[in-house]
PyMOL Python script that loads the backbone (N, CA, C, O; Angstrom):
from pymol import cmd

cmd.read_pdbstr("""\
ATOM      1  N   MET A   1     158.495  20.098 143.990  1.00  0.00           N
ATOM      2  CA  MET A   1     159.169  18.928 144.481  1.00  0.00           C
ATOM      3  C   MET A   1     158.143  17.998 145.128  1.00  0.00           C
ATOM      4  O   MET A   1     157.239  18.452 145.829  1.00  0.00           O
ATOM      5  N   GLU A   2     158.285  16.742 144.898  1.00  0.00           N
ATOM      6  CA  GLU A   2     157.362  15.757 145.456  1.00  0.00           C
ATOM      7  C   GLU A   2     157.496  15.697 146.985  1.00  0.00           C
ATOM      8  O   GLU A   2     158.563  15.965 147.538  1.00  0.00           O
ATOM      9  N   LYS A   3     156.413  15.345 147.642  1.00  0.00           N
ATOM     10  CA  LYS A   3     156.381  15.341 149.111  1.00  0.00           C
ATOM     11  C   LYS A   3     157.449  14.432 149.722  1.00  0.00           C
ATOM     12  O   LYS A   3     158.127  14.820 150.674  1.00  0.00           O
ATOM     13  N   LYS A   4     157.595  13.238 149.180  1.00  0.00           N
ATOM     14  CA  LYS A   4     158.587  12.305 149.734  1.00  0.00           C
ATOM     15  C   LYS A   4     159.999  12.849 149.557  1.00  0.00           C
ATOM     16  O   LYS A   4     160.835  12.722 150.451  1.00  0.00           O
ATOM     17  N   ALA A   5     160.259  13.447 148.413  1.00  0.00           N
ATOM     18  CA  ALA A   5     161.585  14.014 148.165  1.00  0.00           C
ATOM     19  C   ALA A   5     161.849  15.181 149.107  1.00  0.00           C
ATOM     20  O   ALA A   5     162.962  15.333 149.609  1.00  0.00           O
ATOM     21  N   GLN A   6     160.838  16.003 149.348  1.00  0.00           N
ATOM     22  CA  GLN A   6     161.007  17.115 150.278  1.00  0.00           C
ATOM     23  C   GLN A   6     161.260  16.602 151.681  1.00  0.00           C
ATOM     24  O   GLN A   6     162.112  17.141 152.388  1.00  0.00           O
ATOM     25  N   MET A   7     160.542  15.572 152.101  1.00  0.00           N
ATOM     26  CA  MET A   7     160.739  15.020 153.435  1.00  0.00           C
ATOM     27  C   MET A   7     162.136  14.433 153.566  1.00  0.00           C
ATOM     28  O   MET A   7     162.779  14.600 154.602  1.00  0.00           O
ATOM     29  N   GLN A   8     162.610  13.755 152.543  1.00  0.00           N
ATOM     30  CA  GLN A   8     163.966  13.210 152.580  1.00  0.00           C
ATOM     31  C   GLN A   8     165.001  14.327 152.671  1.00  0.00           C
ATOM     32  O   GLN A   8     166.015  14.183 153.354  1.00  0.00           O
ATOM     33  N   LYS A   9     164.748  15.424 151.992  1.00  0.00           N
ATOM     34  CA  LYS A   9     165.655  16.569 152.052  1.00  0.00           C
ATOM     35  C   LYS A   9     165.692  17.145 153.470  1.00  0.00           C
ATOM     36  O   LYS A   9     166.760  17.481 153.981  1.00  0.00           O
ATOM     37  N   ILE A  10     164.526  17.255 154.095  1.00  0.00           N
ATOM     38  CA  ILE A  10     164.451  17.767 155.472  1.00  0.00           C
ATOM     39  C   ILE A  10     165.161  16.801 156.419  1.00  0.00           C
ATOM     40  O   ILE A  10     165.912  17.234 157.293  1.00  0.00           O
ATOM     41  N   ILE A  11     164.930  15.499 156.255  1.00  0.00           N
ATOM     42  CA  ILE A  11     165.594  14.500 157.098  1.00  0.00           C
ATOM     43  C   ILE A  11     167.104  14.608 156.961  1.00  0.00           C
ATOM     44  O   ILE A  11     167.831  14.494 157.948  1.00  0.00           O
ATOM     45  N   GLY A  12     167.574  14.826 155.747  1.00  0.00           N
ATOM     46  CA  GLY A  12     169.006  14.983 155.531  1.00  0.00           C
ATOM     47  C   GLY A  12     169.588  16.206 156.221  1.00  0.00           C
ATOM     48  O   GLY A  12     170.766  16.218 156.579  1.00  0.00           O
ATOM     49  N   MET A  13     168.769  17.230 156.410  1.00  0.00           N
ATOM     50  CA  MET A  13     169.251  18.463 157.040  1.00  0.00           C
ATOM     51  C   MET A  13     169.200  18.410 158.559  1.00  0.00           C
ATOM     52  O   MET A  13     170.113  18.897 159.227  1.00  0.00           O
ATOM     53  N   VAL A  14     168.123  17.813 159.122  1.00  0.00           N
ATOM     54  CA  VAL A  14     167.939  17.904 160.580  1.00  0.00           C
ATOM     55  C   VAL A  14     167.793  16.555 161.283  1.00  0.00           C
ATOM     56  O   VAL A  14     167.740  16.521 162.513  1.00  0.00           O
ATOM     57  N   GLY A  15     167.728  15.480 160.572  1.00  0.00           N
ATOM     58  CA  GLY A  15     167.523  14.172 161.186  1.00  0.00           C
ATOM     59  C   GLY A  15     166.053  13.778 161.171  1.00  0.00           C
ATOM     60  O   GLY A  15     165.169  14.624 161.034  1.00  0.00           O
ATOM     61  N   ARG A  16     165.808  12.474 161.316  1.00  0.00           N
ATOM     62  CA  ARG A  16     164.465  11.938 161.142  1.00  0.00           C
ATOM     63  C   ARG A  16     163.475  12.450 162.188  1.00  0.00           C
ATOM     64  O   ARG A  16     162.409  12.956 161.837  1.00  0.00           O
ATOM     65  N   GLU A  17     163.817  12.323 163.456  1.00  0.00           N
ATOM     66  CA  GLU A  17     162.886  12.714 164.524  1.00  0.00           C
ATOM     67  C   GLU A  17     162.571  14.202 164.484  1.00  0.00           C
ATOM     68  O   GLU A  17     161.414  14.601 164.617  1.00  0.00           O
ATOM     69  N   LYS A  18     163.595  15.017 164.303  1.00  0.00           N
ATOM     70  CA  LYS A  18     163.392  16.474 164.251  1.00  0.00           C
ATOM     71  C   LYS A  18     162.581  16.846 163.004  1.00  0.00           C
ATOM     72  O   LYS A  18     161.747  17.750 163.059  1.00  0.00           O
ATOM     73  N   ALA A  19     162.815  16.163 161.896  1.00  0.00           N
ATOM     74  CA  ALA A  19     162.070  16.441 160.660  1.00  0.00           C
ATOM     75  C   ALA A  19     160.584  16.155 160.853  1.00  0.00           C
ATOM     76  O   ALA A  19     159.733  16.945 160.443  1.00  0.00           O
ATOM     77  N   ILE A  20     160.280  15.026 161.476  1.00  0.00           N
ATOM     78  CA  ILE A  20     158.876  14.679 161.726  1.00  0.00           C
ATOM     79  C   ILE A  20     158.229  15.725 162.622  1.00  0.00           C
ATOM     80  O   ILE A  20     157.107  16.160 162.361  1.00  0.00           O
ATOM     81  N   ASP A  21     158.923  16.126 163.664  1.00  0.00           N
ATOM     82  CA  ASP A  21     158.399  17.124 164.593  1.00  0.00           C
ATOM     83  C   ASP A  21     158.159  18.466 163.893  1.00  0.00           C
ATOM     84  O   ASP A  21     157.110  19.086 164.072  1.00  0.00           O
ATOM     85  N   LEU A  22     159.129  18.906 163.105  1.00  0.00           N
ATOM     86  CA  LEU A  22     158.987  20.192 162.406  1.00  0.00           C
ATOM     87  C   LEU A  22     157.830  20.179 161.412  1.00  0.00           C
ATOM     88  O   LEU A  22     157.069  21.143 161.333  1.00  0.00           O
ATOM     89  N   VAL A  23     157.696  19.103 160.660  1.00  0.00           N
ATOM     90  CA  VAL A  23     156.633  19.017 159.659  1.00  0.00           C
ATOM     91  C   VAL A  23     155.271  18.941 160.333  1.00  0.00           C
ATOM     92  O   VAL A  23     154.313  19.554 159.864  1.00  0.00           O
ATOM     93  N   MET A  24     155.176  18.196 161.426  1.00  0.00           N
ATOM     94  CA  MET A  24     153.905  18.117 162.145  1.00  0.00           C
ATOM     95  C   MET A  24     153.500  19.486 162.699  1.00  0.00           C
ATOM     96  O   MET A  24     152.332  19.866 162.619  1.00  0.00           O
ATOM     97  N   GLN A  25     154.449  20.217 163.253  1.00  0.00           N
ATOM     98  CA  GLN A  25     154.149  21.549 163.766  1.00  0.00           C
ATOM     99  C   GLN A  25     153.723  22.489 162.642  1.00  0.00           C
ATOM    100  O   GLN A  25     152.770  23.255 162.793  1.00  0.00           O
ATOM    101  N   ALA A  26     154.428  22.429 161.520  1.00  0.00           N
ATOM    102  CA  ALA A  26     154.079  23.283 160.386  1.00  0.00           C
ATOM    103  C   ALA A  26     152.714  22.907 159.823  1.00  0.00           C
ATOM    104  O   ALA A  26     151.941  23.786 159.441  1.00  0.00           O
ATOM    105  N   TYR A  27     152.407  21.614 159.767  1.00  0.00           N
ATOM    106  CA  TYR A  27     151.118  21.149 159.273  1.00  0.00           C
ATOM    107  C   TYR A  27     149.986  21.640 160.181  1.00  0.00           C
ATOM    108  O   TYR A  27     148.958  22.118 159.701  1.00  0.00           O
ATOM    109  N   ASN A  28     150.185  21.517 161.495  1.00  0.00           N
ATOM    110  CA  ASN A  28     149.172  22.000 162.436  1.00  0.00           C
ATOM    111  C   ASN A  28     148.955  23.503 162.264  1.00  0.00           C
ATOM    112  O   ASN A  28     147.821  23.977 162.331  1.00  0.00           O
ATOM    113  N   THR A  29     150.016  24.241 162.048  1.00  0.00           N
ATOM    114  CA  THR A  29     149.905  25.681 161.825  1.00  0.00           C
ATOM    115  C   THR A  29     149.120  25.978 160.554  1.00  0.00           C
ATOM    116  O   THR A  29     148.280  26.878 160.540  1.00  0.00           O
ATOM    117  N   GLU A  30     149.383  25.237 159.496  1.00  0.00           N
ATOM    118  CA  GLU A  30     148.654  25.427 158.237  1.00  0.00           C
ATOM    119  C   GLU A  30     147.165  25.133 158.419  1.00  0.00           C
ATOM    120  O   GLU A  30     146.317  25.862 157.903  1.00  0.00           O
ATOM    121  N   MET A  31     146.853  24.075 159.146  1.00  0.00           N
ATOM    122  CA  MET A  31     145.453  23.720 159.381  1.00  0.00           C
ATOM    123  C   MET A  31     144.740  24.806 160.187  1.00  0.00           C
ATOM    124  O   MET A  31     143.631  25.213 159.843  1.00  0.00           O
ATOM    125  N   LEU A  32     145.378  25.270 161.253  1.00  0.00           N
ATOM    126  CA  LEU A  32     144.777  26.322 162.076  1.00  0.00           C
ATOM    127  C   LEU A  32     144.606  27.618 161.300  1.00  0.00           C
ATOM    128  O   LEU A  32     143.585  28.293 161.431  1.00  0.00           O
ATOM    129  N   THR A  33     145.588  27.964 160.505  1.00  0.00           N
ATOM    130  CA  THR A  33     145.505  29.184 159.700  1.00  0.00           C
ATOM    131  C   THR A  33     144.331  29.110 158.738  1.00  0.00           C
ATOM    132  O   THR A  33     143.591  30.081 158.582  1.00  0.00           O
ATOM    133  N   THR A  34     144.157  27.965 158.096  1.00  0.00           N
ATOM    134  CA  THR A  34     143.049  27.786 157.161  1.00  0.00           C
ATOM    135  C   THR A  34     141.709  27.924 157.883  1.00  0.00           C
ATOM    136  O   THR A  34     140.804  28.606 157.400  1.00  0.00           O
ATOM    137  N   LEU A  35     141.590  27.280 159.030  1.00  0.00           N
ATOM    138  CA  LEU A  35     140.333  27.337 159.778  1.00  0.00           C
ATOM    139  C   LEU A  35     140.047  28.740 160.305  1.00  0.00           C
ATOM    140  O   LEU A  35     138.901  29.190 160.266  1.00  0.00           O
ATOM    141  N   LEU A  36     141.057  29.428 160.790  1.00  0.00           N
ATOM    142  CA  LEU A  36     140.861  30.776 161.318  1.00  0.00           C
ATOM    143  C   LEU A  36     140.451  31.755 160.226  1.00  0.00           C
ATOM    144  O   LEU A  36     139.624  32.636 160.458  1.00  0.00           O
ATOM    145  N   HIS A  37     141.025  31.603 159.040  1.00  0.00           N
ATOM    146  CA  HIS A  37     140.644  32.492 157.936  1.00  0.00           C
ATOM    147  C   HIS A  37     139.174  32.309 157.569  1.00  0.00           C
ATOM    148  O   HIS A  37     138.498  33.263 157.183  1.00  0.00           O
ATOM    149  N   ARG A  38     138.692  31.089 157.691  1.00  0.00           N
ATOM    150  CA  ARG A  38     137.288  30.837 157.365  1.00  0.00           C
ATOM    151  C   ARG A  38     136.342  31.423 158.399  1.00  0.00           C
ATOM    152  O   ARG A  38     135.207  31.775 158.078  1.00  0.00           O
ATOM    153  N   LEU A  39     136.803  31.529 159.636  1.00  0.00           N
ATOM    154  CA  LEU A  39     135.936  31.981 160.717  1.00  0.00           C
ATOM    155  C   LEU A  39     136.004  33.484 160.990  1.00  0.00           C
ATOM    156  O   LEU A  39     135.205  34.006 161.767  1.00  0.00           O
ATOM    157  N   GLU A  40     136.948  34.181 160.361  1.00  0.00           N
ATOM    158  CA  GLU A  40     137.112  35.609 160.625  1.00  0.00           C
ATOM    159  C   GLU A  40     135.844  36.385 160.314  1.00  0.00           C
ATOM    160  O   GLU A  40     135.159  36.120 159.326  1.00  0.00           O
ATOM    161  N   GLU A  41     135.547  37.343 161.170  1.00  0.00           N
ATOM    162  CA  GLU A  41     134.412  38.224 160.920  1.00  0.00           C
ATOM    163  C   GLU A  41     134.757  39.136 159.747  1.00  0.00           C
ATOM    164  O   GLU A  41     135.923  39.444 159.499  1.00  0.00           O
ATOM    165  N   GLY A  42     133.740  39.550 159.050  1.00  0.00           N
ATOM    166  CA  GLY A  42     133.957  40.431 157.911  1.00  0.00           C
ATOM    167  C   GLY A  42     134.243  39.691 156.621  1.00  0.00           C
ATOM    168  O   GLY A  42     134.436  40.312 155.576  1.00  0.00           O
ATOM    169  N   LYS A  43     134.272  38.381 156.685  1.00  0.00           N
ATOM    170  CA  LYS A  43     134.494  37.580 155.487  1.00  0.00           C
ATOM    171  C   LYS A  43     133.372  36.551 155.371  1.00  0.00           C
ATOM    172  O   LYS A  43     133.629  35.351 155.466  1.00  0.00           O
ATOM    173  N   PRO A  44     132.145  36.996 155.170  1.00  0.00           N
ATOM    174  CA  PRO A  44     131.014  36.074 155.184  1.00  0.00           C
ATOM    175  C   PRO A  44     131.035  35.050 154.058  1.00  0.00           C
ATOM    176  O   PRO A  44     130.538  33.939 154.246  1.00  0.00           O
ATOM    177  N   ASN A  45     131.584  35.376 152.910  1.00  0.00           N
ATOM    178  CA  ASN A  45     131.572  34.446 151.778  1.00  0.00           C
ATOM    179  C   ASN A  45     132.676  33.414 151.863  1.00  0.00           C
ATOM    180  O   ASN A  45     132.679  32.442 151.107  1.00  0.00           O
ATOM    181  N   LEU A  46     133.610  33.612 152.771  1.00  0.00           N
ATOM    182  CA  LEU A  46     134.753  32.717 152.840  1.00  0.00           C
ATOM    183  C   LEU A  46     134.368  31.318 153.304  1.00  0.00           C
ATOM    184  O   LEU A  46     134.995  30.339 152.901  1.00  0.00           O
ATOM    185  N   ILE A  47     133.350  31.216 154.141  1.00  0.00           N
ATOM    186  CA  ILE A  47     132.944  29.905 154.632  1.00  0.00           C
ATOM    187  C   ILE A  47     132.326  29.085 153.495  1.00  0.00           C
ATOM    188  O   ILE A  47     132.542  27.876 153.413  1.00  0.00           O
ATOM    189  N   THR A  48     131.575  29.727 152.640  1.00  0.00           N
ATOM    190  CA  THR A  48     130.960  28.990 151.541  1.00  0.00           C
ATOM    191  C   THR A  48     131.930  28.804 150.373  1.00  0.00           C
ATOM    192  O   THR A  48     131.825  27.825 149.634  1.00  0.00           O
ATOM    193  N   LYS A  49     132.860  29.721 150.200  1.00  0.00           N
ATOM    194  CA  LYS A  49     133.865  29.593 149.148  1.00  0.00           C
ATOM    195  C   LYS A  49     135.034  28.817 149.711  1.00  0.00           C
ATOM    196  O   LYS A  49     135.716  29.293 150.618  1.00  0.00           O
ATOM    197  N   PHE A  50     135.274  27.639 149.189  1.00  0.00           N
ATOM    198  CA  PHE A  50     136.369  26.835 149.713  1.00  0.00           C
ATOM    199  C   PHE A  50     137.374  26.591 148.610  1.00  0.00           C
ATOM    200  O   PHE A  50     137.080  25.936 147.610  1.00  0.00           O
ATOM    201  N   ASN A  51     138.555  27.122 148.807  1.00  0.00           N
ATOM    202  CA  ASN A  51     139.655  26.858 147.887  1.00  0.00           C
ATOM    203  C   ASN A  51     140.489  25.737 148.481  1.00  0.00           C
ATOM    204  O   ASN A  51     141.149  25.923 149.503  1.00  0.00           O
ATOM    205  N   ARG A  52     140.462  24.592 147.854  1.00  0.00           N
ATOM    206  CA  ARG A  52     141.190  23.444 148.392  1.00  0.00           C
ATOM    207  C   ARG A  52     142.687  23.678 148.255  1.00  0.00           C
ATOM    208  O   ARG A  52     143.215  23.935 147.173  1.00  0.00           O
ATOM    209  N   ARG A  53     143.345  23.578 149.408  1.00  0.00           N
ATOM    210  CA  ARG A  53     144.792  23.711 149.452  1.00  0.00           C
ATOM    211  C   ARG A  53     145.377  22.418 149.996  1.00  0.00           C
ATOM    212  O   ARG A  53     144.717  21.689 150.735  1.00  0.00           O
ATOM    213  N   ASP A  54     146.579  22.149 149.636  1.00  0.00           N
ATOM    214  CA  ASP A  54     147.287  20.988 150.171  1.00  0.00           C
ATOM    215  C   ASP A  54     148.138  21.482 151.340  1.00  0.00           C
ATOM    216  O   ASP A  54     149.268  21.934 151.151  1.00  0.00           O
ATOM    217  N   GLN A  55     147.581  21.390 152.551  1.00  0.00           N
ATOM    218  CA  GLN A  55     148.277  21.909 153.723  1.00  0.00           C
ATOM    219  C   GLN A  55     149.582  21.166 153.990  1.00  0.00           C
ATOM    220  O   GLN A  55     150.540  21.766 154.478  1.00  0.00           O
ATOM    221  N   LEU A  56     149.636  19.885 153.683  1.00  0.00           N
ATOM    222  CA  LEU A  56     150.868  19.131 153.891  1.00  0.00           C
ATOM    223  C   LEU A  56     151.972  19.652 152.978  1.00  0.00           C
ATOM    224  O   LEU A  56     153.115  19.807 153.408  1.00  0.00           O
ATOM    225  N   GLN A  57     151.635  19.921 151.725  1.00  0.00           N
ATOM    226  CA  GLN A  57     152.624  20.455 150.795  1.00  0.00           C
ATOM    227  C   GLN A  57     153.087  21.838 151.250  1.00  0.00           C
ATOM    228  O   GLN A  57     154.276  22.150 151.185  1.00  0.00           O
ATOM    229  N   ASP A  58     152.153  22.657 151.706  1.00  0.00           N
ATOM    230  CA  ASP A  58     152.515  23.977 152.220  1.00  0.00           C
ATOM    231  C   ASP A  58     153.424  23.862 153.434  1.00  0.00           C
ATOM    232  O   ASP A  58     154.375  24.632 153.572  1.00  0.00           O
ATOM    233  N   ALA A  59     153.140  22.903 154.318  1.00  0.00           N
ATOM    234  CA  ALA A  59     153.966  22.701 155.507  1.00  0.00           C
ATOM    235  C   ALA A  59     155.371  22.245 155.124  1.00  0.00           C
ATOM    236  O   ALA A  59     156.360  22.740 155.665  1.00  0.00           O
ATOM    237  N   LEU A  60     155.454  21.303 154.191  1.00  0.00           N
ATOM    238  CA  LEU A  60     156.766  20.841 153.732  1.00  0.00           C
ATOM    239  C   LEU A  60     157.557  21.984 153.107  1.00  0.00           C
ATOM    240  O   LEU A  60     158.748  22.136 153.376  1.00  0.00           O
ATOM    241  N   ASN A  61     156.899  22.785 152.277  1.00  0.00           N
ATOM    242  CA  ASN A  61     157.575  23.926 151.663  1.00  0.00           C
ATOM    243  C   ASN A  61     158.107  24.889 152.717  1.00  0.00           C
ATOM    244  O   ASN A  61     159.231  25.378 152.611  1.00  0.00           O
ATOM    245  N   ARG A  62     157.296  25.154 153.726  1.00  0.00           N
ATOM    246  CA  ARG A  62     157.684  26.072 154.795  1.00  0.00           C
ATOM    247  C   ARG A  62     158.898  25.542 155.549  1.00  0.00           C
ATOM    248  O   ARG A  62     159.832  26.297 155.820  1.00  0.00           O
ATOM    249  N   VAL A  63     158.899  24.255 155.891  1.00  0.00           N
ATOM    250  CA  VAL A  63     160.017  23.676 156.639  1.00  0.00           C
ATOM    251  C   VAL A  63     161.279  23.664 155.799  1.00  0.00           C
ATOM    252  O   VAL A  63     162.359  23.968 156.307  1.00  0.00           O
ATOM    253  N   VAL A  64     161.166  23.319 154.524  1.00  0.00           N
ATOM    254  CA  VAL A  64     162.348  23.323 153.644  1.00  0.00           C
ATOM    255  C   VAL A  64     162.932  24.736 153.564  1.00  0.00           C
ATOM    256  O   VAL A  64     164.148  24.907 153.650  1.00  0.00           O
ATOM    257  N   GLU A  65     162.089  25.733 153.402  1.00  0.00           N
ATOM    258  CA  GLU A  65     162.559  27.119 153.339  1.00  0.00           C
ATOM    259  C   GLU A  65     163.310  27.509 154.603  1.00  0.00           C
ATOM    260  O   GLU A  65     164.381  28.112 154.532  1.00  0.00           O
ATOM    261  N   VAL A  66     162.752  27.167 155.758  1.00  0.00           N
ATOM    262  CA  VAL A  66     163.385  27.517 157.028  1.00  0.00           C
ATOM    263  C   VAL A  66     164.711  26.777 157.195  1.00  0.00           C
ATOM    264  O   VAL A  66     165.702  27.366 157.628  1.00  0.00           O
ATOM    265  N   CYS A  67     164.729  25.487 156.852  1.00  0.00           N
ATOM    266  CA  CYS A  67     165.966  24.720 156.965  1.00  0.00           C
ATOM    267  C   CYS A  67     167.053  25.280 156.048  1.00  0.00           C
ATOM    268  O   CYS A  67     168.220  25.349 156.436  1.00  0.00           O
ATOM    269  N   GLU A  68     166.676  25.675 154.851  1.00  0.00           N
ATOM    270  CA  GLU A  68     167.665  26.232 153.922  1.00  0.00           C
ATOM    271  C   GLU A  68     168.193  27.580 154.421  1.00  0.00           C
ATOM    272  O   GLU A  68     169.349  27.921 154.167  1.00  0.00           O
ATOM    273  N   LEU A  69     167.371  28.338 155.117  1.00  0.00           N
ATOM    274  CA  LEU A  69     167.825  29.614 155.666  1.00  0.00           C
ATOM    275  C   LEU A  69     168.839  29.423 156.789  1.00  0.00           C
ATOM    276  O   LEU A  69     169.748  30.234 156.960  1.00  0.00           O
ATOM    277  N   THR A  70     168.675  28.346 157.551  1.00  0.00           N
ATOM    278  CA  THR A  70     169.542  28.139 158.708  1.00  0.00           C
ATOM    279  C   THR A  70     170.845  27.446 158.372  1.00  0.00           C
ATOM    280  O   THR A  70     171.726  27.363 159.228  1.00  0.00           O
ATOM    281  N   LEU A  71     171.000  26.948 157.163  1.00  0.00           N
ATOM    282  CA  LEU A  71     172.252  26.261 156.790  1.00  0.00           C
ATOM    283  C   LEU A  71     173.288  27.220 156.281  1.00  0.00           C
ATOM    284  O   LEU A  71     174.392  26.806 155.927  1.00  0.00           O
TER     285      LEU A  71
END
""", "prot")
cmd.dss("prot")
cmd.show_as("cartoon", "prot")
cmd.util.cbc("prot")
cmd.orient("prot")
C-alpha cells in the first residue's frame, strides 16, 4: 500500500493528530532499532554492510497493523 494511502487509513481510524503522533513514534523506533543493530557487539560486518530499508514504510505498516488489531 502506498504511504499516503496508509496514512489516510490511519487518520480514518484514529484521527489526524493521533495518527501523526503514532507514526512519528513508530518512525523513531524504527530509526533507533536500525542504529542499535548496527552498533551491537558481535556483529562487526553489520556496520559496513548496509541494507537500505524504508523506515517510514515500516513505521506505517506497524501502525496500521496495531490499529487493525484494536478495532
